[in-house]
C-alpha positions as CSV (number, residue, x, y, z in Angstrom):
1,M,0.0,0.0,0.0
2,T,1.3,3.5,-1.0
3,T,1.9,5.8,2.0
4,L,1.5,9.5,1.3
5,P,4.3,11.6,2.8
6,K,2.1,14.4,4.0
7,K,-1.6,15.2,4.3
8,N,-3.6,18.3,5.0
9,K,-6.5,18.5,7.5
10,L,-8.8,16.9,4.9
11,G,-6.4,14.0,4.2
12,F,-5.1,15.2,0.8
13,F,-1.6,15.4,-0.6
14,E,-1.9,18.3,-3.1
15,I,0.2,19.4,-6.1
16,R,-0.2,22.6,-8.1
17,L,1.3,23.1,-11.6
18,E,1.9,26.7,-12.7
19,S,2.4,27.2,-16.4
20,I,1.5,29.1,-19.5
21,G,-0.6,27.8,-22.4
22,G,1.2,25.6,-24.8
23,L,3.6,23.9,-22.4
24,G,1.4,20.9,-21.7
25,A,0.6,21.4,-18.0
26,N,-3.0,20.4,-18.4
27,L,-2.0,17.0,-19.9
28,A,0.8,16.6,-17.3
29,G,-1.8,16.9,-14.5
30,K,-4.0,14.3,-16.1
31,M,-1.2,11.9,-16.6
32,L,0.1,12.5,-13.0
33,A,-3.4,11.8,-11.6
34,E,-3.8,8.7,-13.7
35,A,-0.4,7.3,-12.5
36,G,-1.5,7.8,-8.9
37,V,-5.0,6.4,-9.2
38,L,-4.5,3.5,-11.6
39,G,-1.0,2.7,-10.7
40,L,-0.7,3.2,-7.0
41,N,-4.4,2.6,-6.0
42,L,-4.8,6.0,-4.5
43,N,-7.9,8.1,-4.7
44,G,-7.2,11.2,-6.9
45,S,-8.6,14.0,-8.9
46,N,-7.3,16.5,-11.4
47,F,-8.6,19.6,-13.2
48,S,-7.1,22.8,-14.6
49,S,-7.9,26.5,-14.5
50,Y,-7.2,28.9,-17.4
51,G,-8.7,31.8,-19.2
52,S,-8.5,32.0,-23.0
53,E,-7.0,28.9,-24.5
54,K,-4.0,30.7,-26.0
55,K,-0.3,30.3,-25.8
56,G,1.1,32.6,-23.2
57,S,-2.0,32.8,-21.0
58,P,-1.5,31.6,-17.4
59,V,-2.6,28.0,-16.7
60,K,-2.9,26.1,-13.4
61,S,-3.3,22.4,-13.0
62,F,-4.4,20.9,-9.7
63,I,-3.8,17.3,-8.5
64,R,-5.1,15.8,-5.3
65,F,-4.2,12.4,-3.9
66,C,-5.6,10.6,-0.8
67,D,-5.8,7.2,0.8
68,P,-8.3,4.7,-0.8
69,D,-10.6,5.0,2.2
70,T,-10.8,8.8,2.0
71,E,-13.4,10.4,-0.3
72,I,-12.6,13.5,-2.3
73,R,-15.4,15.9,-1.8
74,D,-13.3,19.1,-2.3
75,H,-13.1,20.2,-5.9
76,S,-11.9,23.8,-5.3
77,P,-8.6,25.1,-6.6
78,I,-5.6,24.1,-4.6
79,E,-4.4,27.1,-2.5
80,Q,-1.9,25.5,-0.1
81,P,-0.1,22.8,-2.1
82,H,2.6,20.5,-0.8
83,V,4.4,20.6,-4.2
84,I,4.5,23.4,-6.8
85,G,5.8,22.9,-10.3
86,V,6.7,26.1,-12.2
87,F,6.9,25.4,-16.0
88,H,8.1,28.8,-17.1
89,E,10.0,31.6,-15.4
90,A,8.1,34.3,-17.3
91,L,5.2,33.6,-14.9
92,Y,7.1,35.4,-12.1
93,K,6.1,38.8,-13.3
94,M,2.4,38.1,-13.6
95,V,1.6,35.3,-11.1
96,D,2.7,34.7,-7.4
97,V,3.6,31.1,-8.2
98,V,4.5,30.1,-4.7
99,S,1.4,31.6,-3.0
100,G,0.3,29.3,-0.1
101,L,3.5,27.2,0.0
102,P,4.1,25.6,3.4
103,T,7.6,26.0,5.0
104,D,8.4,22.4,4.3
105,G,6.9,22.5,0.7
106,I,8.7,21.6,-2.5
107,V,9.1,23.9,-5.5
108,L,10.2,22.6,-8.9
109,V,11.3,25.2,-11.5
110,N,12.1,24.8,-15.1
111,S,15.3,26.9,-15.2
112,T,19.0,26.9,-16.1
113,R,20.0,29.3,-13.3
114,D,21.6,28.6,-9.9
115,F,19.7,27.9,-6.7
116,E,20.3,31.3,-5.1
117,S,19.1,33.3,-8.1
118,V,15.9,31.2,-8.4
119,K,15.4,31.2,-4.6
120,T,15.7,35.0,-4.5
121,D,13.3,35.6,-7.4
122,L,10.7,33.3,-5.8
123,N,11.2,34.9,-2.3
124,I,11.3,31.5,-0.6
125,K,13.5,30.8,2.5
126,Y,12.7,27.3,3.5
127,G,11.7,23.9,2.2
128,T,13.0,22.2,-0.9
129,L,13.9,23.9,-4.2
130,A,14.4,21.7,-7.3
131,I,15.7,22.9,-10.6
132,V,15.7,21.1,-14.0
133,D,16.4,22.3,-17.5
134,G,13.1,21.1,-18.9
135,L,13.2,23.3,-22.0
136,G,16.7,22.1,-22.9
137,I,15.7,18.5,-22.5
138,A,12.6,19.0,-24.6
139,V,14.5,20.7,-27.4
140,D,17.1,17.9,-27.5
141,E,14.4,15.2,-27.6
142,K,11.9,17.2,-29.8
143,T,9.2,16.9,-27.2
144,K,7.5,19.3,-24.8
145,V,8.5,20.6,-21.4
146,N,5.7,18.7,-19.6
147,T,7.2,15.2,-19.6
148,A,10.6,16.5,-18.4
149,M,8.8,18.2,-15.5
150,L,7.0,15.0,-14.8
151,G,10.3,13.1,-14.6
152,A,11.6,15.7,-12.1
153,L,8.4,15.5,-10.1
154,F,8.6,11.8,-9.8
155,R,12.2,12.1,-8.5
156,I,11.3,14.6,-5.8
157,C,8.0,12.9,-4.8
158,D,9.5,9.5,-3.9
159,F,6.1,7.9,-3.1
160,L,5.4,8.0,-6.9
161,D,6.5,5.1,-9.1
162,A,8.4,6.1,-12.2
163,D,7.7,2.8,-14.0
164,I,4.0,3.5,-13.7
165,M,4.4,6.9,-15.3
166,R,6.4,5.4,-18.2
167,N,3.4,3.1,-18.8
168,V,1.0,6.1,-18.7
169,I,3.2,7.9,-21.2
170,R,3.2,4.9,-23.5
171,K,-0.6,4.5,-23.2
172,T,-1.2,8.3,-23.8
173,F,0.8,8.5,-27.0
174,E,0.8,5.1,-28.6
175,K,-2.5,5.2,-30.4
176,K,-2.5,8.7,-32.1
177,Y,1.2,9.6,-31.9
178,P,3.3,6.3,-31.7
179,H,6.4,8.1,-33.0
180,L,6.3,10.3,-29.8
181,V,6.3,7.4,-27.3
182,E,10.1,6.8,-27.1
183,P,11.1,10.5,-27.3
184,N,8.7,11.3,-24.4
185,I,10.0,8.4,-22.3
186,R,13.5,9.6,-22.9
187,T,12.4,13.1,-21.9
188,F,10.8,11.7,-18.7
189,N,13.9,9.7,-17.9
190,R,16.2,12.7,-18.4
191,G,14.0,14.9,-16.2
192,Y,14.2,12.2,-13.5
193,E,18.0,11.9,-13.7
194,E,19.0,15.5,-14.3
195,V,16.9,17.4,-11.7
196,E,18.9,18.9,-8.9
197,F,17.4,19.9,-5.5
198,K,18.4,21.5,-2.3
199,T,16.6,21.5,1.1
200,Y,16.9,24.5,3.3
201,D,16.5,24.1,7.1
202,T,13.3,25.4,8.5
203,P,13.4,27.2,11.9
204,L,10.8,26.3,14.5
205,N,9.1,29.8,14.2
206,A,8.9,29.8,10.4
207,E,5.5,30.6,9.0
208,D,3.9,29.2,5.8
209,K,3.4,31.6,2.9
210,N,-0.1,33.1,3.0
211,F,-2.3,32.4,0.1
212,V,-3.6,35.6,-1.5
213,R,-6.5,35.1,-3.9
214,A,-5.9,37.4,-6.9
215,Q,-8.5,40.1,-7.3
216,S,-9.4,41.4,-10.7
217,Q,-8.0,44.8,-11.5
218,L,-11.1,45.7,-13.5
219,G,-14.4,44.7,-12.1
220,Y,-18.1,45.7,-12.7
221,E,-17.5,49.1,-11.2
222,T,-14.1,49.9,-12.7
223,Q,-14.4,48.2,-16.1
224,E,-13.5,50.4,-19.1
225,I,-16.2,50.8,-21.8
226,G,-16.0,47.8,-24.2
227,G,-14.1,45.6,-21.7
228,V,-10.5,44.5,-21.7
229,I,-8.5,41.4,-20.9
230,I,-5.5,42.3,-18.8
231,A,-3.7,38.9,-18.7
232,N,-0.4,38.6,-20.6
233,A,-0.9,37.7,-24.3
234,N,-4.3,39.4,-24.2
235,S,-3.3,42.7,-22.7
236,I,-4.3,46.3,-22.9
237,L,-0.5,46.8,-23.0
238,K,-0.1,44.0,-25.6
239,D,2.7,42.5,-23.6
240,L,3.3,39.2,-25.4
241,S,6.6,38.3,-23.6
242,G,4.7,35.6,-21.6
243,S,3.9,33.8,-24.8
244,R,7.5,32.9,-25.5
245,Q,8.6,29.4,-24.8
246,G,12.3,29.9,-24.2
247,F,13.7,31.3,-27.5
248,I,13.9,34.7,-29.1
249,P,15.5,36.3,-32.1
250,K,18.9,38.1,-31.6
251,F,19.5,41.1,-33.8
252,E,22.9,42.2,-35.0
253,V,22.7,45.6,-36.7
254,D,26.1,45.4,-38.4
255,K,24.9,42.3,-40.4
256,C,21.5,43.8,-41.4
257,I,20.8,45.0,-44.9
258,S,17.4,46.5,-43.9
259,C,15.5,44.5,-46.6
260,A,12.4,44.3,-44.4
261,A,11.9,40.6,-45.0
262,C,11.6,40.1,-41.2
263,D,9.0,42.9,-40.9
264,T,7.0,41.4,-43.7
265,V,6.5,38.0,-41.9
266,C,6.3,39.3,-38.3
267,P,2.7,38.9,-37.1
268,D,3.0,41.4,-34.2
269,Y,5.0,44.4,-35.7
270,C,8.0,43.9,-33.4
271,F,10.6,45.6,-35.5
272,V,11.5,49.2,-35.0
273,W,12.6,51.4,-37.9
274,E,14.1,54.8,-38.2
275,E,14.6,57.1,-41.2
276,G,18.2,57.8,-42.4
277,E,20.3,58.2,-45.4
278,D,22.2,55.6,-47.4
279,K,25.8,56.1,-48.7
280,K,24.5,58.1,-51.6
281,G,22.5,60.5,-49.4
282,R,19.1,59.0,-50.3
283,K,16.5,58.7,-47.7
284,Q,15.8,55.2,-46.5
285,M,14.3,53.3,-43.6
286,F,16.8,51.4,-41.5
287,L,16.1,48.6,-39.0
288,K,17.0,49.8,-35.5
289,G,16.1,46.8,-33.4
290,I,13.3,44.7,-31.8
291,D,10.6,45.7,-29.3
292,Y,10.6,42.5,-27.3
293,Q,7.4,43.5,-25.5
294,Y,5.5,42.6,-28.7
295,C,7.6,39.5,-29.6
296,K,5.9,36.1,-28.9
297,G,8.9,34.1,-30.0
298,C,7.5,32.6,-33.2
299,L,10.9,33.0,-34.9
300,K,9.4,33.5,-38.4
301,C,11.8,36.4,-38.8
302,I,14.8,34.2,-38.6
303,E,13.5,31.9,-41.3
304,A,12.9,35.0,-43.6
305,C,16.2,36.8,-42.9
306,P,18.6,36.5,-46.0
307,T,21.6,37.3,-43.9
308,V,22.6,36.2,-40.3
309,A,21.5,39.4,-38.8
310,L,18.7,37.5,-37.0
311,T,19.7,34.3,-35.1
312,E,17.9,32.1,-32.6
313,I,19.1,32.3,-29.0
314,R,17.7,30.9,-25.7
315,E,16.2,33.7,-23.7
316,E,17.8,34.6,-20.4
317,I,16.1,36.6,-17.8
318,G,16.8,40.3,-18.3
319,Y,18.0,39.9,-21.9
320,S,14.9,41.3,-23.6
321,E,14.6,44.3,-21.2
322,E,18.3,45.1,-21.8
323,H,18.1,44.8,-25.6
324,R,14.6,46.1,-26.2
325,I,14.2,49.0,-28.7
326,P,10.8,50.5,-27.7
327,H,8.4,51.6,-30.4
328,R,7.7,55.3,-30.4
329,F,4.2,55.7,-31.7
330,P,3.3,59.1,-33.2
331,L,0.6,61.2,-31.6
332,L,-2.8,60.8,-33.1
333,V,-5.3,63.6,-33.9
334,G,-6.4,65.1,-30.6
335,G,-3.2,64.4,-28.8
336,A,-4.0,60.9,-27.6
337,N,-1.3,58.2,-27.8
């Protein structure tokens, strides 16, 4: 019989996955719940919470496990999980991903950075922090981040059986996508083997992180006429940076011929131009750079570029802010921006 390592007052062991649309957290939650229920004979439930079904929009997946003799009568979102999985570091700026984490909780983050940097960004002091390069593994194996994160979760949640999850992966993909079975199993295995974790001592007087339920910035009394969606990827500020899944175009102005091929294929008008003169004194528009606020990382510009002025790089935290060339929109009639 499987013994759960911890339980809350209702008898549940709870996991919350924090992600953005397109990384597979919803499917990961379903597979994780299936592995616990069908493989370990636990009672379990899973459901997800999200707004518009669009890449870049915040997604949460909730998984509850309990002993076979305990009924699950609570189907509310998980506010104080024992384990949190963070699929994308871009979530830090729009979601409090560790809200409600207990002092002895576990946080798993998809990152390439060191423990102290991630710990500082998350503002956690105690418990266990785990880091895995889920994106790097997924790129190598031509899969998605979700199975790498599942592998890491199964390593840090030692009551779960990795062999059972491998069978779930095979069952999930073998009918419709048989060619993805082995790559996803390799991704799972690498996540399991390559995750690193560190536990920080918890003092006796340490307090759990309070869960704060997010309040809508625009409600029925403050809503602007016509209505707006303020989440990333659907924003009044049109900040698409949360849609990126780890890679962005790097621009090198000295290699650019200002042919505008990149601007032609860009779906979000990311490229910033300025008027200048060519060597013969003729007026011409020259590409100045990229406004990364509008870039969702589709990388179509790299495919279109006839030179090597645009190349694909893995995004590091702070790079887009440091290299962003902001658009300067002209004033419209009446003085409004």
